[in-house]
C-alpha positions as a LaTeX table, in Angstrom:
\begin{tabular}{lrrr}
\hline
Residue & $x$ (\AA) & $y$ (\AA) & $z$ (\AA) \\
\hline
Met1 & 0.00 & 0.00 & 0.00 \\
Thr2 & 1.43 & 3.36 & $-1.00$ \\
Arg3 & 0.67 & 6.13 & 1.47 \\
Glu4 & 0.91 & 9.89 & 1.08 \\
Arg5 & 4.11 & 11.69 & 2.12 \\
Gly6 & 2.29 & 13.39 & 5.01 \\
Phe7 & 1.51 & 10.04 & 6.64 \\
Tyr8 & 5.21 & 9.29 & 7.11 \\
Ile9 & 6.05 & 12.76 & 8.36 \\
Asp10 & 3.19 & 12.64 & 10.89 \\
Ala11 & 4.17 & 9.14 & 12.05 \\
Val12 & 7.72 & 10.30 & 12.73 \\
Val13 & 7.23 & 13.85 & 13.96 \\
Lys14 & 3.90 & 13.70 & 15.78 \\
Gly15 & 3.87 & 10.01 & 16.64 \\
Tyr16 & 7.41 & 8.99 & 17.55 \\
Phe17 & 9.15 & 12.25 & 18.43 \\
Gly18 & 5.97 & 13.65 & 19.99 \\
Ala19 & 5.59 & 10.64 & 22.27 \\
Met20 & 9.27 & 10.60 & 23.18 \\
Asp21 & 9.42 & 14.34 & 23.88 \\
Ser22 & 6.37 & 14.12 & 26.15 \\
Gly23 & 7.81 & 11.14 & 28.05 \\
Asp24 & 5.14 & 8.72 & 26.77 \\
Val25 & 6.97 & 5.37 & 26.79 \\
Glu26 & 3.99 & 3.30 & 25.63 \\
Gly27 & 3.24 & 5.78 & 22.86 \\
Thr28 & 6.86 & 5.62 & 21.75 \\
Val29 & 6.95 & 1.82 & 21.77 \\
Ala30 & 3.58 & 1.66 & 19.94 \\
Cys31 & 5.24 & 3.26 & 16.89 \\
Phe32 & 7.20 & 0.02 & 16.34 \\
Ala33 & 6.12 & $-3.30$ & 14.83 \\
Pro34 & 6.51 & $-6.32$ & 17.16 \\
Asp35 & 9.66 & $-7.51$ & 15.35 \\
Ala36 & 11.17 & $-4.05$ & 14.78 \\
Thr37 & 14.73 & $-3.02$ & 15.52 \\
Leu38 & 16.06 & 0.29 & 16.78 \\
Thr39 & 19.76 & 0.91 & 16.19 \\
Trp40 & 21.72 & 3.78 & 17.71 \\
Glu41 & 24.66 & 3.54 & 15.34 \\
Thr42 & 26.89 & 5.98 & 17.21 \\
Asn43 & 26.73 & 3.92 & 20.41 \\
Asp44 & 26.53 & 0.42 & 18.88 \\
Leu45 & 23.17 & $-0.14$ & 20.59 \\
Val46 & 20.63 & $-2.44$ & 18.94 \\
Leu47 & 17.20 & $-3.02$ & 20.47 \\
Ser48 & 14.89 & $-5.72$ & 19.13 \\
Gly49 & 11.19 & $-5.89$ & 19.86 \\
Pro50 & 8.92 & $-4.12$ & 22.30 \\
Asp51 & 10.35 & $-5.63$ & 25.50 \\
Glu52 & 13.85 & $-4.28$ & 24.88 \\
Met53 & 12.44 & $-0.91$ & 23.83 \\
Arg54 & 10.16 & $-0.79$ & 26.88 \\
Ala55 & 13.25 & $-1.32$ & 29.05 \\
Phe56 & 15.33 & 1.31 & 27.21 \\
Phe57 & 12.97 & 4.27 & 26.80 \\
Pro58 & 12.05 & 4.82 & 30.48 \\
Glu59 & 15.75 & 4.93 & 31.37 \\
Phe60 & 16.50 & 7.27 & 28.47 \\
Ile61 & 13.59 & 9.55 & 29.36 \\
Ala62 & 14.39 & 9.51 & 33.09 \\
Thr63 & 17.85 & 11.00 & 32.50 \\
Thr64 & 16.42 & 14.27 & 31.20 \\
Asn65 & 14.13 & 17.03 & 32.41 \\
Met66 & 13.22 & 17.91 & 28.81 \\
Arg67 & 13.72 & 16.50 & 25.30 \\
Leu68 & 12.99 & 18.22 & 22.01 \\
His69 & 13.35 & 16.77 & 18.51 \\
Glu70 & 13.14 & 19.56 & 15.94 \\
Val71 & 12.88 & 18.23 & 12.40 \\
Arg72 & 14.86 & 20.35 & 9.98 \\
Asn73 & 14.50 & 18.27 & 6.84 \\
Ala74 & 12.70 & 15.12 & 5.76 \\
Val75 & 12.97 & 12.91 & 2.70 \\
Val76 & 10.23 & 10.36 & 2.05 \\
Asp77 & 10.15 & 7.52 & $-0.45$ \\
Thr78 & 6.47 & 6.58 & $-0.58$ \\
Glu79 & 7.13 & 3.60 & $-2.88$ \\
Lys80 & 9.61 & 2.01 & $-0.45$ \\
Ala81 & 7.80 & 3.26 & 2.69 \\
Thr82 & 10.88 & 4.95 & 4.13 \\
Cys83 & 11.56 & 8.32 & 5.71 \\
Ala84 & 14.83 & 10.02 & 6.59 \\
Val85 & 14.92 & 13.05 & 8.85 \\
Glu86 & 17.58 & 15.52 & 9.86 \\
Ile87 & 16.89 & 16.83 & 13.34 \\
Arg88 & 18.22 & 19.11 & 15.98 \\
Tyr89 & 17.97 & 17.35 & 19.32 \\
Arg90 & 18.03 & 19.29 & 22.55 \\
Ser91 & 17.74 & 17.99 & 26.07 \\
Asp92 & 18.24 & 19.12 & 29.62 \\
Ile93 & 20.24 & 16.32 & 31.25 \\
Lys94 & 19.47 & 15.91 & 34.97 \\
Asp95 & 23.02 & 15.14 & 36.08 \\
Gly96 & 25.06 & 16.64 & 33.29 \\
Pro97 & 25.36 & 19.31 & 30.65 \\
Asn98 & 22.51 & 20.27 & 28.35 \\
Val99 & 22.63 & 18.60 & 24.95 \\
Asp100 & 22.18 & 20.44 & 21.65 \\
Met101 & 23.15 & 18.32 & 18.63 \\
Glu102 & 22.37 & 17.36 & 15.07 \\
Asn103 & 21.08 & 13.85 & 14.33 \\
Cys104 & 20.01 & 11.80 & 11.34 \\
Asn105 & 17.24 & 9.24 & 11.70 \\
Phe106 & 16.10 & 6.66 & 9.15 \\
Phe107 & 12.72 & 4.91 & 9.35 \\
Asp108 & 11.40 & 1.86 & 7.48 \\
Phe109 & 7.66 & 1.25 & 7.68 \\
Gly110 & 5.66 & $-1.96$ & 7.56 \\
Pro111 & 2.30 & $-2.44$ & 5.82 \\
Asp112 & 0.41 & $-1.43$ & 8.98 \\
Gly113 & 2.27 & 1.89 & 9.22 \\
Thr114 & 4.48 & 1.01 & 12.18 \\
Phe115 & 8.27 & 1.13 & 12.09 \\
Thr116 & 10.05 & $-2.08$ & 11.16 \\
Arg117 & 13.51 & $-0.57$ & 11.45 \\
Val118 & 14.85 & 2.69 & 12.85 \\
Arg119 & 18.51 & 3.69 & 12.64 \\
Phe120 & 20.01 & 6.89 & 13.91 \\
Trp121 & 23.33 & 8.62 & 14.33 \\
Ser122 & 23.93 & 11.30 & 16.92 \\
Gly123 & 26.41 & 14.03 & 16.14 \\
Ser124 & 28.61 & 16.16 & 18.27 \\
Ile125 & 27.23 & 18.84 & 20.50 \\
Ile126 & 26.66 & 22.18 & 18.77 \\
Asp127 & 28.70 & 25.08 & 20.15 \\
\hline
\end{tabular}
């Protein structure tokens, strides 16, 4: 099924980043298919399936007072059901310095509209 470009942008920006930024672990995990993988390439972290993601996201969210994913650019291939986004990520770390960095995220979608694979790279902190 080919979906409109806006579907993919909404799924990423409003669905995934919106849930993560608001601290909604279940909403974040619900964006993924049951057999999906999430790979943080910079840190060699690979999560598979909802149980591993459910264990990771609360810890990730708990380390910050605030998270904000600001999408700067998005490229969507509706035929292949993929979306790539360039973001600026900012967070207020509870026990450390604030983070302000550039990231790239790549999303593959399944037939039901959930993510089957997400890969992202985190860059260096912006001065």
